[in-house]
N, C-alpha and C positions, 0 to 999 in steps of 0.2 A: 504494500500500500504506500509506504513512504517512497519507494523507488518510482512507483507510478505517479505519485504526486509531483516529485521532482521532474520527471520527464514531461508531464503536462505543463508545469510552470515554465520550463525551458522552451518548449515549443510555443507556448503562448507569448512569452517574452519576445521571441524572434519574430513572430507574426505581427505583434503590436508595433514593433519598430519598422516594419515594412509598409504599414498603412500610412498614406499621406495624412498629415495632421488635419487638413480641412475635411477629409473623408472620415477620420476617426471621430470627429465631434459633430458630424452632419446628422441631423434628425432623419430617420428612415421611416417612411409611411408604413412599411411592412413590420416595423417594430413599434407600432402605435406612437410614432413620433420620437421614440428614444434613439440614442446613438450607440454605435459600437463602444464608444468610450464609457457611456453610462453602464452598459452591461459588464464591461471590464472592471470598472470601479466597484461595482456591486460584489462580484465574486472575490476580488482582491481584498476588500474590506472584511469579508468573512474570515479569511486566513489571518489577517492582521488582528482582528478581534480575538480570535482563538489564542494567538500567540501572546497577546497582551494579558490574557486572563490567567496565564500560568503563574503569575505572582500571587494572586488572591484565590485561585482555584474556582472562580465563578465565571461561567461563560454566559453572556447574554447578547446574542446577535442583534436584538432589537436596539441595544444601546451602543452599537458600534459607532466609531467616529466616521463621519462622512466627509471625505476630502475631495471636493469638487475638482481640484487640480488633476486628480487621476483621470477624470473623464474628459479632460480637454488637452492633456499633454501625454502623448505616447511615451516620451522619454522619462517623464516622471512616473508613469505607470510601470515602466520597465525597472526603474530604481526601486519601487516598492516590491516588485516581484523578486529582484535581487536580494532584498532584505529577507523576504520570506524564504527564499532558497538557502540563504546563509543560515538562518535559524533552524530550518529543517535538516540541514547538513550537519549540524552539531549532533553529538551523541544523545539523541532524545531517548528518554525512557518513558514508558507509559505511566500515567499517574491518574488518580481519581480526580474528577472534577464534578461540579454541580452545574447543570444546564438550567438557566432561568428564562422565563418568558413573561415579561411584565405587561405586554401590550394586549394579548388576546385571552390568555387563560390564567396567568399568574402562577403557572406550574413551576415546580422545582424538582428536577430529576437527577439521579446519579448517572454519571457518564464517565468516560475516560478520554484522555488526550487522543489516543489512537482512534477511538470511535469518532471523535469530532473531526480529526484529520480526514478520515474517510468521508464524512459528511461534506467537508469543505471541497474535497476532490469531486465528489458527485455533483455538488451544487455548482462548482465551476464549469464542469462539462455541460451541465444544463444551460448555463448562460452562454457558453461558447457556441452552443447550437444556435442561439439567437445572433451571436456575432457572425456566424456563418451565413445566416439569412441576410444580415446587413451587408456582408461582403458581396453576396450575389446581387443584391439590389443596387449596390454602388459600382458594379462591374469589376469587382476585385476578388472574385471567388478563386481565381488562379493563385492567389497568395496562400491559400490554406490547403492542407492535405485533405484527401477524401475522408479521412477518419477524424478530422478535427471536429469537436463538438458531438461526437457519437460515443455513447456509453459503452464500456467494455462488454456489458451484458448483451447489448444490441449487436456488437461485432461478433460475439460468440454465437448468438442465435443465427446470424446470417451465415456463418461458417457451417453450422449444423444443417441449415436449409439447403446449402449449396452442395453438401456431401451426397 
């Protein structure tokens, strides 16, 4: 899971830096007016929120910091991804955390760092699928690989169907 997260982060970083800045922040009708940058900011902030929660042990994605510079600057987004990669490349050990949701249910659940890293990976792939829609709409689909924004489970299911 950690290896897959790092792979996904590196591929995303490379892709982001290839997108012209005006296209990165351009609203896309097919994304309900949001931009590639907005979707990128969203998933990056989930990783940043999780990493910042390691000090107090409480993860609350609803209270993540929203840095609008990530959604307008591909180079700044790449810097944030570099930070995440650096932190994930340290010798992380799994640890118990508490997941809180103050906005909808007020829930408080036991979780772990590795469980939440898996969630961040899956959440990023979900938003990368939207990024791919934006790339297609902006005539930049050639920048992404065919598997970008496709869940591992979907790739596995397609291999089974093709066998």
